[in-house]
C-alpha positions in Angstrom: -61.5 -55.4 38.8 -63.5 -51.7 38.7 -60.2 -49.9 38.0 -60.1 -52.3 35.0 -64.0 -51.1 34.0 -62.8 -47.8 34.0 -59.7 -47.8 32.2 -62.0 -49.8 29.4 -64.4 -47.4 29.2 -62.1 -44.5 28.7 -60.5 -46.4 25.9 -63.8 -46.9 24.4 -64.6 -43.2 24.7 -61.1 -42.2 23.3 -61.9 -44.8 20.4 -65.5 -42.4 19.7 -64.0 -39.3 19.9 -61.1 -40.1 17.4 -63.2 -41.4 15.2 -65.5 -38.6 15.4 -62.6 -36.0 14.9 -61.7 -37.9 12.0 -65.2 -37.7 10.4 -65.6 -34.1 11.1 -61.9 -33.9 9.5 -63.2 -35.3 6.6 -66.3 -33.5 6.2 -64.5 -30.2 6.2 -62.0 -31.1 4.0 -64.6 -32.6 1.6 -66.7 -29.4 1.8 -63.3 -27.5 0.7 -62.7 -29.9 -2.4 -60.3 -32.2 -0.6 -60.8 -36.1 -0.4 -62.8 -37.3 2.2 -60.3 -40.5 2.2 -57.2 -39.5 3.0 -58.2 -36.7 5.3 -60.2 -39.3 7.2 -57.2 -41.3 7.6 -55.5 -38.4 8.7 -57.6 -37.6 11.1 -57.4 -40.9 12.8 -53.9 -40.9 13.1 -53.4 -37.5 14.3 -56.8 -36.4 15.4 -56.9 -32.9 16.0 -54.0 -31.5 14.0 -55.4 -33.0 10.8 -58.9 -30.8 12.1 -56.8 -28.0 12.6 -55.0 -28.2 8.5 -58.5 -29.1 7.1 -59.9 -25.9 8.9 -57.2 -23.9 7.4 -57.0 -25.7 4.1 -58.1 -23.4 1.1 -61.2 -23.9 -1.1 -59.6 -25.8 -4.3 -59.9 -23.9 -7.2 -60.3 -27.2 -9.6 -62.9 -29.9 -9.7 -62.0 -33.8 -10.5 -63.2 -35.3 -13.8 -64.5 -38.5 -12.7 -63.6 -40.3 -16.0 -60.3 -39.3 -16.1 -59.1 -38.3 -12.6 -57.4 -34.8 -13.8 -58.3 -31.7 -12.4 -60.5 -29.2 -14.2 -61.7 -25.8 -14.0 -64.7 -26.0 -11.7 -67.2 -24.0 -14.0 -65.9 -26.4 -17.1 -69.3 -27.9 -18.3 -67.2 -30.6 -20.5 -63.5 -31.9 -19.7 -60.5 -30.8 -21.5 -58.9 -33.8 -21.2 -61.4 -36.7 -22.1 -64.5 -34.8 -23.0 -66.8 -35.9 -20.2 -69.8 -34.1 -19.9 -70.4 -32.5 -16.2 -73.9 -31.1 -17.1 -75.3 -34.8 -17.9 -73.8 -35.9 -14.4 -76.3 -33.2 -12.9 -79.3 -34.8 -14.6 -78.9 -37.9 -12.8 -80.4 -38.3 -9.6 -78.5 -39.3 -6.6 
């Protein structure tokens, strides 16, 4: 009975560690301009490996327009594709 409890405790700790690593992976990739969702999934499926890849990821030189989902220059104030005003987004409190 004691062996079962110990095995269960190790499984719970392993799951917690995997989700922690996946969260850190998503945060690191997000800080560099990547999408957090896919990186979180990669962190769950390949914990540790995805984190190393996210750390090695270079900062993206574009930003995504929230309206047309296209990549634009990070300094752009207005999207060249759909005309979205990025300055207006900065005025809206979060």
